[in-house]
N, C-alpha and C positions, 0 to 999 in steps of 0.2 A: 697334457699340460705343458706349456712352454716354460722352461726355466730361464729364458732370456728376459732381461729387464730393460725396458725402454724409458728414455727420459720423457717422451711424449707419445701418447697413443691418440691418433686422430681418426675419428669415425666418420667416414664420408670423404670421397675423393673428388667431389664436384668442384665448382669454382672456388668456394671459400677454403675447403680443405686443401686443395692443391696449392693455393697461394700461401696459406699459413705454413704448410709443410716446407715449401721451397724457401720461404723467408726465414723461418726458424733455423733450418739447416745452414743456410748461407750466412747467417749471423754467427753461428758457432758450429763448425764442421766436425767437432768432436761429439755432437749430440747424436744419440741413438733414437731415431724417430720411426714409428710404425704408422703407416697410413692404410686403413682398411676400407675397401670399396666393394659394395654389393654387386656392382656391374662389372663390365669387361674393361680392358684397356683397348680403347677404340682408336689409338693413334695410327694404326695401320689400315683403318677403314678408308678406302679411297673415295667413297661417296661424300663423306662429311665435309671436307674442305670445299668441295664444289657446289654443295647444296645451297641455293640462294634463299630458300625460305623453308619454313617448318613443314608444309604439307608433304615434303619428300621424306621427312624423318619422324613426324608425329605418328605414334602408333607402332613404330618399329621396335626392335628388341632393345634399343637404347632409351626407351621411354617407360617409366613406371606405369603409365596409363591409368592414373588415378581418375576417379569420377566422384562427383559430389552426391550427397543425398538429394532426394527430390526437393526442388526449390519452390517454396510455397508462393513466392512473389513472381515466379516465372512460369506459372501454369503447371507446376509439378515437374518441370523438365529436370533431368540430371545432366550436369554440365561436365564435359571432359576437362581434366586438369593435368595436362602432361607435365612431366618432370624428368630431367636427364638421369639416366641410370648407366653411368660409365665414368671412367676417369675424365674429368672436365665437366661432368654434370650437364647443366642446361646449356653450356656453351657449345655442346655438340648438336643441339636441336633448335636453338633459338633463331631469331631473325636478324641478329647481329646489330641491332640499333644501338648506337652509342649516345646516350642521352643522360646527362647528369641530373636534370631536374632543377627545381627552384630553391634558391638559397633559403627561402622562408621555411621549407620543410626541414632542412638541416638545423636551422636556428630553433625551430620548434622541438626537434629531437634533443638538442642541447638543453632547452628549457625544461623538458619533461624529466630528463635524468640529472639535471642540475650539474652539468659538466660542459663547459664551453668548448672543450676539445672536439665536440661533435657539431659545432656550428659550421656554416659553409666556409667561412674564412679559415678556420682551423683545419677543415678537411681538404682544402684546396691543395696543399702540398702532396697529399696522398693521391688525389686525382692526377696531378701532374706526374707523379712518380710512375703511374701505370702506363702513360701514353707515349707513343711516337706519332704525333699528330701530323697529318699530311701538310698542314700549313701552320706550324707552331708559331709563326711570327704574326699571325693575324690578330691575336689578342695579347697584349702585353702582360706577361706573367700569368697567363690563364691556361696555357697548354704546355704539355711536355714534348720534348723532341728526342729523348733517348730512353724512353720506357720500353717495356717488352711488347706492348700491344700496339700494333699499327692501327691507326684510326684514319679512315679515308672519307673525305667529303665527296659528294656526287661530282662536283666540278673538277676535283683532282683526278678523277678517272676519265674525264673527257665525255661523260654522258650528257647529252643535251637533248631533252625530250621536246617533241613538237609542240606540246601544250604548255610548256614551262612558263612562258611569258604571259599567256592568257590566264593561267591559273593565278599567277602572282598578281596580275592586274585585278582579277576578280576579288582576291582577298583584300587588296587595297580599297576597292570600292565597298567591301564589306567591313570597312573600318578596322582592318588588321594590318598594321604596318610592318615593313621589313625590319629585322633587327640589325644593329651595326655589324657589318661584315657578314651578315646572314648567319651569325654564329649563335646558336641556342645553348651552347655549353659554357656559359660564363656566369651562371647563377641567376640570370634574368631572362628566362626563355619565352616570356609572353610576347607573341608576335610571330612573324614568318621567318623561319630559319631553314638553312640547307641541311638535308639529311647527312648525318655522319654514321659510319659503320665501322666496327672493328674487324676490318678485312685487310689482308696483305695481298695486293695485286688481285683482288676479287675473292681470295680464298679465306674462309672462316678460320679462326684461330681457337684451338682448344686451350682452356685454362691450364691444363696439365702439360701443354707444350710451350705456351708462353712463359709459364713458371715451371721449368723442368724439375722432375722429381729425382734426378741423379743424386745418389747418396742417401736417399730415403728408402726404407724397407717398405715396399708396396705389396699388399695382398689384394688381388681382385677376386671377383666371384665369391665374396665372403660376406655373409650377412651377420650382423651382430645381434645376438639375442638380448643381452642386457649389459649394463654397466655393473661391475662388481664393486661393492662398497664394504666398508668395515666401520666399526665404531671406534673413535679415538677421543678419549676424554668425554665420552657420552655423546659425541657429535658424529654424524656420518662423514665418511671420507671415501672418495673414489680411488680405487687402487688398480683397476684393470677392466678388462672386458671378457665376455664369453660369447663365442660365435654359435650359430645354429648347429654347427658340427660338434659342439662340446669343447672345443679348444679354448683355453684361457691364456690371456696375455696380460702381463702386469707392467705398470709404468708409474712414473713419478707424477704425471698429470694426464688426465683424459680430456680431450677437446672434441666436442660433438659438432660435426658440420654436415649433418644428414639432411638438412633442408627444412623448410617450414612445415612440412607434413610428417616426415619420418623422425625428426628430432623430438617433438613432443611425444610421439608414439614410443620411441625408445626410452625416454625418461619415465613414462608411465609403466612400461614393462619392467623397468628397473626399480619400481617402488618410489618414484619421485614424481609427484603430481597431486591432483585433487584427492583428498582422503576418501571421498565417497566413491570415486571411480576405482581406486585401488581396492577398496573393500568389496565392491561389486564383483570384481574378478579374482578375489582371494589372493591378491598380490601383497606380500608383506610390505608394510609402509616403511620407507626409509626417511622420507621427508614429505610433509604435507605442504605442497605449494599449489594453492588453488588456481593460479593463473597459468599453469602449464597447459597449453592447448587452447587457451582463450585468446581474444584480441586478434582474430584472423582477419586481415584485410586482403583484398585482391582487386586488381583493376579488371573491369569488364569492357568489352569492345562490341561494336556493332558494325556490320558491313552493309552498305547500300550500293545498288547498281544503278548507274545513270546512263541513259541511252543517248548516244551522240546523234546530232542532227545530220551530219554528213560523214559516215564511216569511211567514205572513199578518200578522205583527206589523210588517212593513215595515222590517226592520233594514238591508237592503242595497239598493244601487242595482239597478234591474231589477224591483223590487217595484212595487206600485201605490201606494206611500206618496207622497202629494202633497207632502210636505215637501221631497223632493229636487228638485222643480221650482222651489223658491225660488232667486232669483238668487245668494244667497251661496254656494250649493253649486257654483257654477261658478267660484269664485275660488281654487281650489287642488285638490290631490289629495284623493281621498275617504278620508282617514284623519286621525287627530288625535294619536295617541300614538307617540312614539319611545322604545323601551326599549333600554338598553345594559347589558351585564353582563360580568363576568369569568367565569372558569371555575374549578372546584375545583382547589386547589393539589396535592392528593395525586396526582390523575390527571395533572395537568400535569407534575409531576416525573417520573412514570413515562414519559410520552410524550417528554419532553426526553431522558431517559436512553436510550430506544430510538433516538432520532434521532442523538444525539451519542456513543453508545456508552460513556457514563460518567455517573455522577450529577452533576447540575449544582451549582455552588456557590451559596451563599445570595444572592450579588450578581449572579446571572444576570439579564440584562435582562428576562426574562419573569417573574421571581420577586421582584425586590427591591422592586417596587411593585405595587399592584393594577392590572392592565392591563385596558383595555376590549377585549374579544375578539369579542363577538357583538352584533348589533343585531337587533331584532324590530319589525316594523310590521304592524298588522292593518289591512287595506284593506277597506272596506265595499262591495266589489264583487269579483266573481270571474268567471273564464271569458271566453268570447268568443262572438259570434254564430255562429261556425263550429264551436264545440266541442260535440259531441253529448253529452259526459259532464257538462260543467259549463257550461251556457249562462248568459248574463246575464239571469237571471229572478228574482233576489232570493232564491234558495234557498241560496246559499253566501256566505261571506266568505273572504278570502284572508289567510294568514299568510306574510309574506316574512321570511326569515332571511338575514342578511348576515354573512359571516366578515370581521371588520374588521382582524385582526392576523395575516395569513398568514405562515407561515414557509417555505412553498414558494416557491422562486425559479426563474425561467426566464430566457429570453434573447430578444433580437431580433437577427436577422442579415440578410444579403442572399443571394439566389441568382441575382442578375442585376445587371449594371451599368446597366441601364435604369431611370432614376428614376421612370418611370411604372409600373413593376412593383411590386406591394406588397411590403413587408418580410416576412420569415419571422418568425412570432411563436409562441413556445412558452413559455407561462407555467408549464408543468409542474404544473398544478393538483393538489392533494391528494397531493403527493409526500412529505409528512412525517407522522409519527404525531401530532405536535402538532395539525396541521390536521384530521386525521381524528377525533382525540379532541374537538376543539372542535365539530365538526359533530355528533357523537353527543350531546354536551352540549346543543347548540342544539335539536336535534329533540326530545330528552327534555323540555327546558324548555317548548317550545311545546306539547307533548302534555299536560304537567301543567297548563298554563294552561287548557286547554279540557276536559280529562277528569279532572283531579285537584283542581279547586277547586269549591266550591259555586257560585260566580258563573259560572264557565265552563260547568259542567254544566247551568245553568239555561237556556242558549240554544243549546248545541251538541249535536248528535246524535252525529256521528262524522266522521272524515276521509273524503273521497272521493279515493282514491289513483289514481295513474296506472294504465293498463292493465298487468296482469301482477303487480300488488302487492295485498296485503291492506291494509286500513286500519291505520294506525299505532296502537299501543296503549301503555299504561303499562308493559307487560312486553316490548315489542319488543326483540329481541336486538341486540348490537353488530353482528353480521353483517348483520342486516336493515337497520339504520340506515346502515351503510356502503354497502349496495347502493342504498338510496334516494338517498344523497348522490351516488354515482357516476352514477346515472340522471338526477338532477334539477338539479344545480348548473349555473349559467351565469354569465357575467361581469356584474359591476356597472359595468363601463366606467370603472374607476378605475386605469389602469395608471400605474406610477411606478417610478423608480429606475434606468432604463437608461443614464443618464449621471451616476451618483451623485456627489453632493458628497462630497469626501474621497477620491474615486477618480479621477473624470474631470475634475471641476471643483473649484476651491478655494472657500472660503466667500465669495469675492467674485464667484462665478459664472464665473471665468476658466478656460478649458480648459487643463489642465496641459500644458506643453510647446509651446503654440501661442499666440503673443502676438496681441493685438487680436481675440480670439475668445472670446465668452461664450455660455453657454446659460442661458436662463430659461424653464423650463416644468416639468411634472411629472417629467420624466426625471431631474432633479437631486435629487429627494427621496430621501434615503439609507435611510430606514426607513419601514415602513408607517404612514400616518396613519389612525387609527381613525375615519374620517369619510367622508362624501361629499365629495370633495377640493376642490370648487370654492372653498369659503371659504378653505381653506388656500392655494390658488393665488392668489386675489386678494390676500391679505395678503403672500404671498411676492413677487408681482410688484411691488407697491407698494414693498416693502423693496428689491427688486433695483434699481428705478429710482433710489432714494436712494443705494444703493451705487455704481451706475454714475456718477451725477452727484456722487459723493463727499460725499453728505450723511450717510452712515452708515459 
């Protein structure tokens, strides 16, 4: 048992935990802070900075390698759900997309928790504080120029892809307009924007390096078994943690930042969660909080391969185009445009009515403002060396569609009291008609881009579908599109909501009913953020540190 007493004990050294530890310490360097991380310190891993996308890192030792339960709406498939397992967490294995999302999502967050400090305008200073934007002057008061995270647009790296103009023209013909300054990070992303990535000269940045942990007592390779609580005036109070090795550490406040999967698991193992789950596993109940583990949202994506009419033009990686050997093309992902769209209101109203068994009111959250529902990226590479159907030979490009505003909700629970056992994850993907309607819309929009515009038809032949399917067409039926979605979607690795603010924690990140215990990670986000969530998490973690140190 450690006799050392800490002011703060932070469980989880991923993105949120690293930022909170750094910010708390640098606010008051007399603080004694313990940061406990289950994974390794990966700062000396030479592969991480240079890895341009997740396939190099997904499934390695820096990944928890979570997997869902069989998904009844996906033909019983179990879906991989990677999560970072090292200091820096997901920033070690993600795709580095820097996308804030839509102001409507943050405004909805503020509405849910009845706290305007979570609105987009109130969160903007925190976004700015994180960034050193490659062109901070392009949007007045919208981007930071001296934050710790370098954010680079494609044009700032000098990457100019051969298909760039044709793709932009096709989107314009598809009724998607370019955003002012091609900037999708101003709170209004609907339209065509330029990709931004949090890379410094092409190298990815670990959260634990951008927010250094100097002065913080860091323990890696240490899994926490439970949060230690005591009763104070009849109410539970967190006083420390116990590791799987039996070591106990005590502190003034415990902050859990273990992620949307591990955080609810740790709470339940500590007796904080749904009473029936605790009783099922003979865990002494500390606090009955039914919503621990509930409200799980995750973005799902689908990749399509589109065959080029004339591969000899060198449009895609894998061709013999010498352009792609230039060094600038190693500075980021092989794409340039990010397109965000809403979906047609008439069909959305019908889908909401089907889900909720009554027509929605005009002020329904999905209807009262134009919401960002779908994202599209065209990647100038496709296939893999082991794929006999679509090899990396320059003959195809890839369209990836992401569902940004899911209404399907799942849960995380436990089936063991062993903390080394993975949590049970059931996102219940595609369980709502709204989500299925969004996917039909997305597939039809992508098809029109390539087969229904003059610019698209100029370079695309047809889709190369998965085995057992015909190529998608402009006349594909709802039933066919639903089948393609069930067959093809997978996780985008953006889980959130399992310890939702307004249900499990209050707007100061304090766990309801348990004093001296807070949660700061994606699990507290109460509503889907239509973005790749790392930018939102950085801003939220900076804000949380201010809240905890009573600056906000």
